[in-house]
PAROTI-750548 format. One record per residue (C-alpha): residue in one letter; x, z, y; residue number from 1. Coordinates in steps of 0.25 Angstrom, whole numbers, padded with zeros to 4 digits. Each point is the difference from the previous one (the first is absolute). Layout:
N
NODE r    px    pz    py   k
NODE A     X     Z     Y NUM
...
# end
This chain:
305
NODE r    px    pz    py   k
NODE X  0000  0000  0001   1
NODE X  0006 -0003  0013   2
NODE X  0004  0011  0009   3
NODE X -0010 -0004  0011   4
NODE X -0011 -0001 -0010   5
NODE X  0003  0013 -0007   6
NODE X -0001  0007  0014   7
NODE X -0011 -0006  0003   8
NODE X -0007  0005 -0013   9
NODE X  0005  0013  0002  10
NODE X -0005  0001  0014  11
NODE X -0014 -0004 -0005  12
NODE X  0001  0010 -0013  13
NODE X  0003  0011  0010  14
NODE X -0012 -0003  0008  15
NODE X -0014  0003  0000  16
NODE X -0007 -0015  0001  17
NODE X -0002 -0004 -0014  18
NODE X -0003 -0015  0005  19
NODE X  0014 -0002  0004  20
NODE X  0005  0005 -0014  21
NODE X -0008 -0009 -0007  22
NODE X  0006 -0011  0009  23
NODE X  0013  0004 -0003  24
NODE X  0000  0004 -0014  25
NODE X -0006 -0015 -0001  26
NODE X -0013  0005 -0008  27
NODE X -0009 -0010  0010  28
NODE X  0007 -0013 -0003  29
NODE X  0005  0004 -0016  30
NODE X -0016 -0001 -0004  31
NODE X  0003  0013 -0008  32
NODE X -0009  0010  0005  33
NODE X  0004  0016  0000  34
NODE X -0007  0005 -0011  35
NODE X -0010  0011  0003  36
NODE X  0003  0009 -0013  37
NODE X  0011  0009 -0005  38
NODE X  0006 -0002 -0014  39
NODE X  0008  0010 -0010  40
NODE X  0004  0000 -0013  41
NODE X -0005  0011 -0010  42
NODE X  0013  0002 -0009  43
NODE X  0009 -0001  0014  44
NODE X -0011  0011  0005  45
NODE X  0001  0007 -0012  46
NODE X  0016  0000  0001  47
NODE X -0001  0005  0013  48
NODE X -0008  0011 -0003  49
NODE X  0010  0005 -0012  50
NODE X  0012 -0003  0009  51
NODE X -0005  0004  0013  52
NODE X -0012  0009 -0002  53
NODE X -0009 -0010  0008  54
NODE X -0003 -0016  0000  55
NODE X  0003 -0009  0011  56
NODE X -0002 -0014  0005  57
NODE X  0011 -0010 -0004  58
NODE X  0004 -0010  0012  59
NODE X  0003 -0010 -0012  60
NODE X -0014  0001 -0004  61
NODE X -0004 -0003  0014  62
NODE X  0007 -0014  0001  63
NODE X -0010 -0012  0003  64
NODE X -0006 -0007 -0012  65
NODE X  0007  0011 -0009  66
NODE X -0011  0004 -0012  67
NODE X  0010  0007 -0012  68
NODE X  0009  0010  0000  69
NODE X  0013 -0008 -0004  70
NODE X  0005  0012 -0006  71
NODE X -0011  0004 -0009  72
NODE X -0005 -0013 -0002  73
NODE X -0015  0003  0002  74
NODE X -0011 -0003  0011  75
NODE X  0001  0009  0014  76
NODE X -0013  0006  0002  77
NODE X -0004 -0003  0014  78
NODE X -0011  0009  0009  79
NODE X -0007 -0001  0012  80
NODE X  0008  0005  0013  81
NODE X -0006  0012  0005  82
NODE X  0005  0005  0013  83
NODE X  0007  0014  0001  84
NODE X  0000  0002 -0016  85
NODE X  0012 -0004 -0005  86
NODE X  0001  0007 -0013  87
NODE X  0001 -0009 -0012  88
NODE X -0014  0001 -0009  89
NODE X  0001  0009 -0013  90
NODE X  0009 -0007 -0010  91
NODE X -0007  0007 -0012  92
NODE X -0012 -0011  0001  93
NODE X  0010 -0011  0003  94
NODE X  0000 -0010 -0011  95
NODE X  0010 -0009 -0002  96
NODE X  0000 -0015 -0003  97
NODE X  0011 -0009 -0004  98
NODE X  0004 -0012  0011  99
NODE X  0003 -0014 -0003 100
NODE X  0014 -0004  0000 101
NODE X  0000 -0008  0012 102
NODE X -0006  0013  0008 103
NODE X  0012  0007 -0005 104
NODE X  0010 -0010  0004 105
NODE X -0006 -0001  0015 106
NODE X  0002  0013  0000 107
NODE X  0014  0002 -0004 108
NODE X  0003 -0012  0009 109
NODE X -0006  0008  0011 110
NODE X  0006  0013 -0002 111
NODE X  0014 -0007 -0001 112
NODE X -0003 -0007  0014 113
NODE X -0004  0014  0006 114
NODE X  0010  0009 -0007 115
NODE X  0013 -0008 -0001 116
NODE X -0001 -0014  0008 117
NODE X  0011 -0007 -0004 118
NODE X -0003 -0012  0010 119
NODE X  0000  0009  0012 120
NODE X  0013 -0006  0006 121
NODE X -0004 -0014 -0005 122
NODE X -0005 -0008  0013 123
NODE X -0012 -0008 -0001 124
NODE X  0008 -0015 -0002 125
NODE X  0008  0006 -0012 126
NODE X -0013  0005 -0005 127
NODE X -0006 -0014  0001 128
NODE X  0011 -0007 -0006 129
NODE X  0001  0010 -0013 130
NODE X -0016 -0004 -0001 131
NODE X  0003 -0014  0001 132
NODE X  0012  0000 -0010 133
NODE X -0010  0007 -0010 134
NODE X -0011 -0012  0002 135
NODE X  0011 -0010 -0002 136
NODE X  0005  0007 -0012 137
NODE X -0014  0001 -0006 138
NODE X -0005 -0013  0002 139
NODE X -0009  0002  0013 140
NODE X  0008 -0009  0009 141
NODE X -0001 -0016 -0001 142
NODE X  0013 -0008  0000 143
NODE X -0004 -0003  0015 144
NODE X  0001  0015  0004 145
NODE X -0016  0003  0000 146
NODE X -0005  0011 -0006 147
NODE X -0011 -0002 -0010 148
NODE X -0010  0009  0007 149
NODE X -0012 -0002 -0008 150
NODE X  0007  0002 -0013 151
NODE X  0007  0012  0004 152
NODE X -0013  0008  0007 153
NODE X -0008 -0004 -0013 154
NODE X  0011  0006 -0009 155
NODE X  0001  0011  0008 156
NODE X -0015  0003  0001 157
NODE X  0002 -0001 -0016 158
NODE X  0011  0010  0000 159
NODE X -0008  0010  0009 160
NODE X -0013 -0003 -0005 161
NODE X -0001  0016 -0003 162
NODE X  0002  0004  0014 163
NODE X -0005 -0013  0009 164
NODE X -0014  0003 -0007 165
NODE X -0002  0013  0005 166
NODE X -0005  0004  0015 167
NODE X  0013  0003  0006 168
NODE X  0004 -0014 -0001 169
NODE X -0013 -0007  0004 170
NODE X  0005 -0005  0013 171
NODE X  0015 -0005 -0004 172
NODE X -0001 -0015 -0001 173
NODE X  0006 -0005 -0012 174
NODE X -0007 -0014  0001 175
NODE X  0010 -0012  0001 176
NODE X -0010 -0006  0010 177
NODE X  0000  0009  0011 178
NODE X  0009  0010  0006 179
NODE X  0008  0008 -0010 180
NODE X  0010  0011  0000 181
NODE X  0010 -0008 -0008 182
NODE X  0002 -0008  0014 183
NODE X  0000  0014  0008 184
NODE X  0011  0005 -0010 185
NODE X  0010 -0013  0001 186
NODE X  0000  0000  0014 187
NODE X  0011  0009  0006 188
NODE X -0006  0002  0014 189
NODE X -0014  0005 -0005 190
NODE X -0004  0015 -0002 191
NODE X -0006  0001 -0013 192
NODE X -0006  0011 -0008 193
NODE X  0008  0006 -0010 194
NODE X -0011 -0002 -0011 195
NODE X  0002 -0015  0001 196
NODE X  0015  0002 -0003 197
NODE X -0003  0007 -0011 198
NODE X -0011 -0009 -0006 199
NODE X  0011 -0011  0002 200
NODE X  0012  0006 -0004 201
NODE X -0005  0006 -0012 202
NODE X -0005 -0014 -0005 203
NODE X  0012 -0005  0002 204
NODE X  0009  0011 -0008 205
NODE X -0010  0005 -0011 206
NODE X -0007 -0013 -0004 207
NODE X  0003 -0010 -0012 208
NODE X  0000 -0012  0009 209
NODE X  0003 -0009 -0011 210
NODE X -0014  0003 -0006 211
NODE X -0007  0001  0013 212
NODE X  0004 -0014  0005 213
NODE X -0004 -0004 -0015 214
NODE X -0015  0005  0003 215
NODE X  0000 -0005  0013 216
NODE X  0002 -0015 -0003 217
NODE X -0008  0001 -0012 218
NODE X -0011  0005  0010 219
NODE X  0001 -0012  0009 220
NODE X -0012 -0008  0000 221
NODE X  0003 -0015 -0004 222
NODE X -0004 -0006  0013 223
NODE X  0010  0006  0007 224
NODE X  0010 -0004 -0010 225
NODE X -0004 -0015  0001 226
NODE X  0000  0001  0014 227
NODE X  0014  0006  0001 228
NODE X  0004 -0012 -0009 229
NODE X -0006 -0011  0007 230
NODE X  0001 -0001  0015 231
NODE X -0004 -0014  0001 232
NODE X -0014  0002  0003 233
NODE X  0003  0009  0012 234
NODE X  0011 -0008  0005 235
NODE X -0011 -0012  0001 236
NODE X -0009  0009  0008 237
NODE X  0011  0003  0010 238
NODE X  0003 -0014  0002 239
NODE X -0014 -0004  0000 240
NODE X  0000  0011  0013 241
NODE X -0008  0010 -0006 242
NODE X  0003  0014  0007 243
NODE X  0010  0010 -0007 244
NODE X -0011  0010 -0002 245
NODE X -0010 -0011 -0006 246
NODE X  0011 -0005 -0009 247
NODE X  0003  0014 -0006 248
NODE X -0015  0002 -0002 249
NODE X -0004 -0013 -0008 250
NODE X  0014  0002 -0008 251
NODE X -0001  0012 -0004 252
NODE X  0014  0002  0005 253
NODE X  0004  0011  0010 254
NODE X  0001 -0003  0015 255
NODE X  0015  0003  0000 256
NODE X  0003 -0008 -0010 257
NODE X -0008 -0012  0006 258
NODE X  0008  0002  0012 259
NODE X  0013  0000 -0007 260
NODE X -0004 -0012 -0007 261
NODE X -0004 -0007  0014 262
NODE X  0016  0003  0005 263
NODE X  0005 -0003 -0013 264
NODE X -0005 -0014  0000 265
NODE X  0000 -0002  0016 266
NODE X -0015  0000  0001 267
NODE X -0005  0003  0014 268
NODE X -0010  0009  0002 269
NODE X -0008  0006  0011 270
NODE X  0003  0014  0003 271
NODE X -0012  0002  0010 272
NODE X -0014 -0005  0000 273
NODE X -0002 -0014  0007 274
NODE X -0006  0000  0012 275
NODE X -0011 -0009  0004 276
NODE X -0001 -0010  0010 277
NODE X -0009  0000  0013 278
NODE X -0008 -0010 -0006 279
NODE X -0003  0008 -0014 280
NODE X -0002  0011  0010 281
NODE X -0012 -0007  0006 282
NODE X -0005 -0005 -0013 283
NODE X -0001  0015 -0007 284
NODE X -0006  0005  0014 285
NODE X -0011 -0011 -0001 286
NODE X -0002  0003 -0013 287
NODE X  0000  0015  0001 288
NODE X -0011 -0003  0012 289
NODE X -0008 -0007 -0009 290
NODE X  0000  0010 -0011 291
NODE X  0009 -0008 -0011 292
NODE X  0002  0009 -0011 293
NODE X  0011 -0009 -0008 294
NODE X  0011 -0002  0012 295
NODE X  0011  0003 -0010 296
NODE X -0004 -0010 -0009 297
NODE X  0000 -0011  0011 298
NODE X  0014  0006  0006 299
NODE X  0009  0005 -0013 300
NODE X  0011 -0003  0007 301
NODE X -0003  0011  0010 302
NODE X -0004  0010 -0010 303
NODE X  0010  0010 -0001 304
NODE X  0001  0001  0016 305
# end
């Protein structure tokens, strides 16, 4: 954490304005809301009573998204936050349930990040470089240097499926068709919630990528594979003057692939909608005044404008 930001965060923690603290901690932009519950491990509570005579709340059980005790590998018990009541509920009535492997792994990685942050002296640029080296070694970067985001996110969702289905992660965007946390983590200048780094680094370090990639390839629709192997139709559309968006829609190929093909084959395309001429504008106004309902059919060339 840069020293300037650390000072700003410390000032917010020391102050009495919760909204400022939410902004400084990134809880507003992270889409990971602050939980409205306390969590404790019944087995840790029993150990605390035997050792210290009283059970207490553990910081590692309160970390964002953590739903398991990484020491006893059991699910945490969540209780509603009660103002001015700080005692842990009676552990004699607490039931112990086994946590899933991914819940335990996420709890382990969160505890490691909190207790022994080995990347404390690592710059954001170095961290992103390390991520990209891992992505390249596991086959998620193409020969042209592009990250295979859709395949990567699909496999991340599959790997962390036990967690991402929980309400704590409901707002974490992990879809390749919209803004997603991988893009945040791979931008050195962007401030990213630690949970998103845990999801990415945990997948890169603990997943069998050979099996994951094999499953993701098998799951690809045949239509997409055919489109990838045959770009002639989309090239023809582009040479006929069809816009990039329309060519992508009609061919089933992504917009960015269509744009790359246009550049590769030297096909000029419009980046902005074509403006109508003064004569066309007068014709449109005339049709509007006459309550004409099919103007776009008569003026298909100005539909996008």
